[in-house]
Steps between C-alpha positions, in 0.01 A plus 500: 500500500553862585410606147162330531407689820420832323293311242308324777433827680392653169253216440362539852467872445311448176268257675433732793402800287178345361442311827475812717165620354354152550621491860352846558163398352500176696567664835286811463219378272464123472539414869260775623254398230515136612431612857194692379383196304543287811286739705237514224460122529464516879189525713408808706529460875472708815869501576817696444559499207131458415524189283565128533763391247421193295861447397709483820825339394671243281498125506286231338235491774467878513480524121225237498311688771544822302353348184207350692420829674558712190202701383445813296218640710651849512534516122148366449377775733658758272318356200165477677503849655432785257687744726841368401414480131372858507812612687726333243310641203487846658875491566571399141269772368651774717852383416426495126343847498778641717766349274333654194491840672864464604597419141309800363668732749840335522574456131498875414710569809757235409504614137563862602777390739667291228488790254629758747857623487754267661586748774136498620431127486669414829305773677172383346563140608582622851170692511311186399651292782487786751168380657675177603698703752182543702313221676231342284252513788560870558443574131168315504394683816585827324241419236239474775572863585476593133182312409285535812195734480683787669835408347733690271339387175146600595619827651680584176198411285267703722740793499519497119123477475513174305266325744229625734535224760783264600544193284466157662826346380644338813374149583408435138650290224616822333722571798646151469589562135660834592707344777605202291602709198700735721673220691591280202579762237880468542475124437348578162717796405843350573476186278350710221774759533770230495357364174432832329836644600678220308282545193699559182389844381651445156203274425261791562717732292510249215122464509455878491747529210282254310197720555348322801293737718605522868176337619542202269868472593400480865241226444716306256844531663508651846207314651596149378861546607389620845275196551746325739486803729120511475470133594756526782344814647148360471593180682697689766182697571225245438638220718539694828182701443295178498611429857501863617364549852611836642353727231155335483484485879586868556353667191226260395159463657339192647372404155852490354558128498849372425672173569762666723236633739324163500829330584566739788149449635535122502838512671441761770124540543372146451833338598440232238858447390434192284233679297715813476793289380276343238408851382871586480577186299218571253611864469856389425377257235302784340812715492713223351302524174626848396851404609494194272359710216777756543761225507368352176494843333857568605620158387337542158645851469845372591478220247384745232790733580746219447 
């Protein structure tokens, strides 16, 4: 009996290890998401909180009343109003362009870090994550001081004689791209660096010994082998950029339409929590698509590696 106790504890331990991530996701993702879905199916009301829940408990009678009162008016409003469609498309466009810019800037940085001497790599990684030591909001506000008409950038350009009058950068979509690229660059560089740093350099040396030019070796060997880092970094940037609120609100103009600003407006300005929750549900469903794509790519890559 005593000999079986360690085996029982070992089995429980093996069961708890994979169960912990599911418990974490259930508590911090699934339950909050179900609450948002519940609010999205509710009706707006002049109350505190400003909605009348359709689903108010369990039991056969309450479930029947819930089904009878169930409607998708908030979701139909999203489909009938062009504002939300334009906000979603604009968010996807800005996120896609920003992710492409981040990849173009981040890949050479990660490649240079991975090819640097070992004694410098730790310092280079620390410099990449150094901005995280400062508040995100303060860093975005700093860009206001840089990009405004009498800011540092325009003063430098005027002083060098490159422009004759200040450039109108702040409160434009260009300022949003600048802020987004600056804020999310570490999320692109670090996964790329982790992949490129583990790259087997003997493959490149073998290709060069066989007469392969460096450019062709990069496109044929380095780039394909670094694809997991490219996909991971792109998703780490694309997904949060779609729902970004702070940067478009502070650096973008009134014409910069993104789903995050629309969501904030519905929650706090219009106080229409059901409609805002419906926007949040739709936004999450949009973001699930790249996550599923990434999961399929990783599963196929893992099967191919086996």
